[in-house]
C-alpha positions in Angstrom: 3.5 83.8 5.6 4.6 81.8 8.3 1.1 81.9 8.8 0.1 80.2 5.6 3.0 77.6 6.5 2.0 76.7 10.2 -1.6 75.8 8.2 0.1 73.8 5.6 1.7 72.1 8.5 -1.0 71.5 10.2 -2.9 69.7 6.6 -0.4 67.0 6.5 -0.1 66.4 10.0 -4.1 65.8 9.6 -4.0 64.0 5.7 -0.9 61.3 7.8 -3.3 60.6 11.2 -6.5 60.3 8.7 -4.1 58.0 6.5 -2.9 55.7 9.4 -6.5 55.3 10.7 -8.1 54.7 7.2 -6.0 51.9 7.1 -6.1 50.6 10.7 -9.2 49.9 9.7 -8.9 48.5 6.3 -6.5 45.9 8.1 -8.2 44.7 10.7 -11.6 44.8 9.3 -11.4 40.8 8.3 -10.7 39.7 12.3 -14.1 38.5 13.5 -15.1 36.0 15.9 -18.3 33.9 15.3 -20.7 33.2 17.8 -22.1 29.7 19.8 -18.4 28.1 19.8 -17.9 28.9 16.1 -15.1 30.8 15.8 -13.6 32.1 12.2 -10.3 34.1 13.2 -7.9 36.5 9.7 -4.6 36.3 11.4 -2.7 39.6 10.8 1.2 39.1 9.5 2.5 39.3 12.6 1.2 39.1 16.1 2.2 42.0 18.4 5.5 41.0 20.7 6.4 38.5 18.2 10.4 38.1 18.2 12.8 39.6 15.3 15.7 37.5 13.8 15.1 34.6 12.3 11.8 34.3 12.3 11.7 38.2 10.0 14.0 35.7 7.5 11.8 32.7 7.9 8.3 35.2 6.7 10.4 36.6 4.3 11.5 33.9 2.3 7.6 32.4 3.1 6.2 35.7 1.5 8.6 35.5 -1.5 7.6 31.7 -2.2 4.4 32.5 -2.3 4.4 36.0 -4.3 6.5 34.3 -6.5 3.9 31.3 -7.0 1.3 34.4 -7.2 3.6 36.0 -10.4 3.7 32.9 -12.4 0.2 32.2 -12.5 -0.3 35.5 -13.6 2.1 35.2 -15.8 0.5 32.2 -17.3 -3.1 34.7 -18.2 -4.5 33.4 -14.6 -5.5 35.8 -11.8 -5.7 35.3 -8.5 -8.8 33.3 -7.6 -11.4 33.6 -4.1 -10.2 31.6 -1.3 -10.3 27.8 -1.3 -12.9 25.7 1.1 -11.8 23.4 2.9 -13.5 20.7 5.2 -12.4 18.5 7.9 -14.6 16.1 10.5 -12.2 15.5 13.9 -13.4 13.2 17.0 -11.9 11.4 19.4 -8.3 11.3 19.7 -7.6 13.1 15.8 -6.9 16.3 17.0 -3.1 16.1 16.4 -3.8 14.0 13.0 -6.2 16.7 11.7 -3.6 19.4 12.6 -0.8 17.7 11.1 -3.1 17.4 7.9 -3.9 21.2 8.1 -0.6 22.0 8.2 0.2 20.2 5.1 -2.6 21.5 2.9 -1.7 25.6 4.2 2.3 24.9 3.8 1.8 23.0 0.2 -0.8 25.7 -1.3 -0.4 29.1 -3.1 -4.0 30.8 -2.8 -6.0 31.1 0.8 -7.2 29.0 2.3 -11.0 29.2 4.0 -10.9 26.0 6.8 -14.2 24.1 8.2 -13.1 22.5 11.0 -16.1 20.0 12.3 -15.3 18.6 15.8 -16.9 17.5 19.2 -16.5 20.4 21.7 -14.3 19.1 24.2 -11.7 19.1 20.7 -12.6 23.1 20.1 -10.1 24.8 22.5 -7.3 22.6 21.1 -7.7 23.4 17.9 -8.2 27.1 18.3 -5.0 26.8 20.9 -2.6 24.6 18.4 -3.5 27.4 15.2 -3.3 30.9 17.2 0.1 29.2 18.4 1.5 28.6 14.2 3.8 31.7 13.7 1.9 34.5 11.8 3.5 34.9 8.9 1.7 31.0 8.5 -1.4 32.1 9.9 -2.2 34.5 7.6 -2.5 31.9 4.7 -5.6 30.8 6.2 -8.6 31.6 8.1 -10.9 29.2 9.5 -14.1 28.6 11.7 -14.7 25.3 14.4 -18.4 24.1 14.1 -20.1 21.4 16.4 -21.2 18.2 15.2 -24.3 18.5 13.8 -27.1 16.1 12.6 -30.0 15.6 12.3 -32.0 16.4 15.3 -35.0 12.7 15.0 -31.7 10.9 14.0 -28.6 12.4 15.3 -27.3 9.0 17.2 -27.8 7.0 14.0 -25.9 9.0 12.2 -23.3 9.5 14.8 -22.7 5.7 15.5 -22.0 4.9 11.7 -19.0 4.1 10.8 -16.7 5.7 13.1 -17.2 8.1 15.0 -18.9 11.3 13.2 -17.6 10.2 10.0 -21.2 10.8 9.0 -21.1 14.1 9.5 -19.8 15.2 5.4 -22.8 13.4 4.0 -24.7 17.1 5.7 -22.4 19.2 4.8 -24.4 21.0 1.7 -26.9 21.6 4.1 -24.5 23.1 7.2 -22.4 25.3 4.8 -25.5 27.0 2.3 -23.2 30.5 1.9 -20.4 27.7 -0.3 -20.6 27.3 -3.4 -17.8 24.5 -3.7 -15.4 22.4 -0.9 -12.8 19.9 -1.2 -13.8 17.6 1.8 -10.7 15.2 3.4 -10.4 13.1 6.1 -8.9 13.8 8.7 -5.7 10.5 7.7 -5.1 12.7 4.6 -1.5 14.9 4.0 -1.3 16.8 1.1 1.9 16.7 -1.2 1.3 19.2 -4.0 -0.7 22.5 -4.0 -4.4 22.3 -2.4 -4.8 24.6 -5.4 -4.4 21.1 -8.3 -7.5 19.6 -6.7 -9.5 22.7 -6.8 -8.9 23.5 -10.4 -10.4 20.3 -11.2 -13.8 22.3 -10.2 -14.0 24.1 -13.9 -13.4 20.5 -15.4 -16.9 19.8 -14.4 -19.4 19.7 -17.3 -22.5 20.7 -16.5 -23.9 17.7 -14.8 -21.2 16.7 -12.1 -21.7 18.0 -8.8 -18.4 15.9 -7.3 -15.5 14.5 -7.8 -13.5 11.3 -5.9 -11.3 8.5 -6.5 -12.1 5.0 -7.4 -11.8 2.7 -4.1 -9.5 -0.2 -6.1 -7.7 0.0 -9.6 -7.4 -3.6 -9.5 -11.0 -5.2 -9.0 -9.3 -8.9 -8.7 -8.5 -7.5 -4.8 -11.1 -5.2 -5.0 -13.6 -5.2 -2.2 -16.8 -3.4 -3.8 -17.1 -5.4 -6.9 -16.2 -9.1 -4.6 -18.2 -8.4 -0.7 -20.9 -5.9 -1.0 -24.5 -6.5 -0.5 -25.6 -3.2 -2.0 -25.4 -1.0 -5.1 -22.0 0.2 -6.0 -20.0 2.9 -8.2 -18.0 1.4 -11.0 -16.3 -1.1 -11.3 -14.7 -1.6 -7.8 -16.4 1.8 -6.0 -15.3 4.8 -4.8 -13.5 5.6 -2.1 -14.8 9.1 0.0 -11.5 10.3 1.9 -10.5 13.2 -0.5 -14.2 14.3 -1.7 -14.1 17.4 -4.1 -18.4 19.0 -3.9 -20.1 21.3 -6.1 -22.4 22.4 -3.1 -24.7 24.8 -4.9 -25.5 21.8 -7.3 -26.0 19.0 -4.3 -28.8 21.2 -3.3 -30.8 22.1 -6.2 -30.6 18.7 -7.9 -33.1 15.7 -7.8 -31.2 12.3 -7.3 -32.2 9.4 -9.2 -33.0 6.3 -6.7 -34.0 3.1 -6.0 -37.3 4.0 -3.5 -39.4 6.3 -5.7 -39.9 6.9 -9.3 -39.0 10.4 -8.5 -36.1 12.2 -7.9 -35.6 13.6 -4.2 -33.6 16.4 -3.4 -30.0 15.8 -1.2 -32.3 16.9 2.3 -34.7 14.1 1.8 -32.3 11.3 0.0 -30.3 10.6 3.0 -32.7 9.5 5.4 -34.7 6.8 3.7 -31.1 5.4 1.7 -29.8 4.8 5.9 -33.1 3.0 6.6 -33.3 0.6 3.6 -29.6 -0.3 3.1 -28.2 0.0 7.3 -28.3 -3.9 7.5 -26.2 -4.5 4.4 -23.9 -1.8 4.7 -20.0 -1.5 5.7 -18.1 1.2 5.6 -20.5 3.3 7.0 -21.8 6.7 4.2 -18.9 5.7 1.7 -21.8 2.7 0.9 -24.6 5.6 0.9 -22.0 7.6 -1.5 -21.8 4.7 -3.7 -25.4 3.7 -3.9 -26.5 7.1 -4.9 -23.6 7.6 -7.4 -24.6 4.1 -8.5 -27.9 5.5 -9.7 -26.7 9.4 -10.9 -23.1 8.1 -12.3 -23.2 11.1 -14.8 -22.9 13.3 -11.8 -19.8 12.2 -10.8 -16.0 12.9 -11.9 -13.9 10.1 -11.4 -9.8 11.5 -10.7 -6.7 9.5 -10.7 -5.4 7.2 -7.5 -2.9 10.0 -7.6 -5.1 12.1 -5.4 -6.0 9.6 -2.9 -3.5 7.1 -2.1 -3.6 4.5 0.4 -1.8 1.8 1.6 -4.1 -0.6 -0.4 -1.7 0.8 -3.7 1.3 -0.7 -2.2 0.1 -3.2 0.1 -0.3 -6.0 -3.0 2.1 -4.5 -4.9 2.1 -1.7 -6.5 -1.4 -0.4 -8.3 -1.5 3.3 -8.5 -0.2 4.0 -12.6 -0.7 7.9 -11.9 1.2 7.6 -9.3 4.2 6.2 -10.9 4.0 8.3 -13.5 3.6 11.5 -12.2 3.8 11.0 -8.2 1.9 11.2 -5.4 -0.5 14.0 -4.6 -2.5 13.4 -1.7 -1.0 10.4 1.2 -3.8 8.9 3.0 -3.2 7.4 6.1 -6.1 4.7 6.4 -5.7 2.0 8.3 -4.0 3.7 11.4 -0.8 3.4 9.5 0.5 6.9 10.7 0.6 5.1 13.9 1.8 2.3 14.2 5.0 0.1 11.7 3.2 -1.9 9.3 3.6 0.9 6.4 6.9 2.8 7.1 6.9 5.6 4.6 3.6 6.5 5.2 4.2 7.1 8.7 7.9 8.6 7.8 6.2 11.4 5.9 3.7 12.0 9.1 6.4 12.1 11.4 8.1 14.4 9.4 5.4 16.7 8.2 3.9 16.8 12.4 7.4 18.2 13.8 9.0 20.0 11.5 8.6 24.0 11.3 6.7 25.8 9.1 10.2 26.9 7.0 12.2 24.0 6.6 8.8 21.8 5.4 9.2 24.6 2.8 12.7 24.4 1.9 13.2 20.9 2.2 10.4 19.4 0.6 8.0 22.0 -1.9 8.5 21.0 -5.5 10.0 17.2 -5.3 7.5 14.7 -6.5 6.9 12.0 -4.4 6.3 8.4 -5.7 5.2 5.1 -5.0 5.4 3.5 -1.6 8.5 4.3 -0.9 7.7 8.1 0.1 9.3 8.1 2.7 13.0 8.9 1.9 12.8 12.2 1.2 10.6 13.1 4.5 12.8 10.3 6.3 16.0 12.6 6.6 18.3 11.2 9.3 15.6 8.2 10.4 16.5 6.2 7.0 20.3 6.6 7.6 21.1 4.0 5.2 19.4 6.3 2.0 16.7 3.5 1.2 13.0 3.1 3.0 12.3 -0.5 4.7 8.7 -0.4 3.6 7.5 -4.0 1.5 7.5 -3.5 -1.4 9.4 -1.5 -4.1 11.7 1.5 -4.7 11.2 4.5 -3.7 11.6 7.1 -6.9 11.9 10.6 -5.7 11.9 13.8 -8.8 12.8 17.4 -8.0 11.3 19.5 -9.7 10.3 23.3 -9.9 8.2 25.4 -6.8 5.6 26.5 -8.7 2.2 24.5 -9.8 2.5 23.3 -13.7 
């Protein structure tokens, strides 16, 4: 009898250790490193040696929030989808600004994110060091890859100096990310105030012809730039702004685009350089102008989304002119014109500073589910900075409408 008991105990011990071995292999199978300076990382929930105590409470609170959001999606009959892809380009002094954008995207989203960070080589170490220093329960929500800036060899210098350094890199995303079907591209001066999930859902609104989505450059033609000053074709009444783009890369790679240079359609990779050569003396805003020209001749391929997805200083400098933000809040704040770093638009700066400085759990507790509207977005984010309870931006009044922490 003892012999059978010993054999049984030995089998049980063997089964336990076999299970632990298989679990460890599965758990760390997603951790990988890229080559040639690119790094792809999926961080486990807790880094070894992490402190316990307050951090455990924050992690518990954040994981509870994510589980609640996912449960709401499932209750509505929506199963979790594959990770969302988000791309950004950073050159020069844009490291801190880009990290703040990533922070807002990760914190205010539900599904996992795959980040594609295109940056000058000297910025790579800064991105990796910063992202790996974030709390483990936040890093678990995303993985990332850092790429070197890449342009066609024969025209690299010309593309790199077009408008701002490296800005035209976004034109080549369909050619570089060949294994990615769809992606959200944002400028480094973007801040998400609502989940990326909401923007990602617009992909399902594409009809069979549409392959990209952007917001108008202006809502009010009387103060718009393109219809008054452009020396080239542009999309629609007032043009489009490329600071936030939703792209179906698969369709972009396969489509033949109509143009004013040939009688036949050209593929994306065949179109870009001839377009630049024809219009380079007539364009002001670089790659954004080229996109306007492309969609001028292919308007059926573009879905136009509301200005609340790309809310800029222009929407309140000349009076409030973004109706969707007034009605339903600002979803994405676009701090172009350098307004995060000067005092011309205090509301924009206050939001940026709050997201940059706040800890990850505190940001979730304070701002998730808040509807930001009008130019006065800063009231909630400014906190102690605005002792009077009012915001010192130029026009209008702040309206904040708290709502449940859930995706509509």
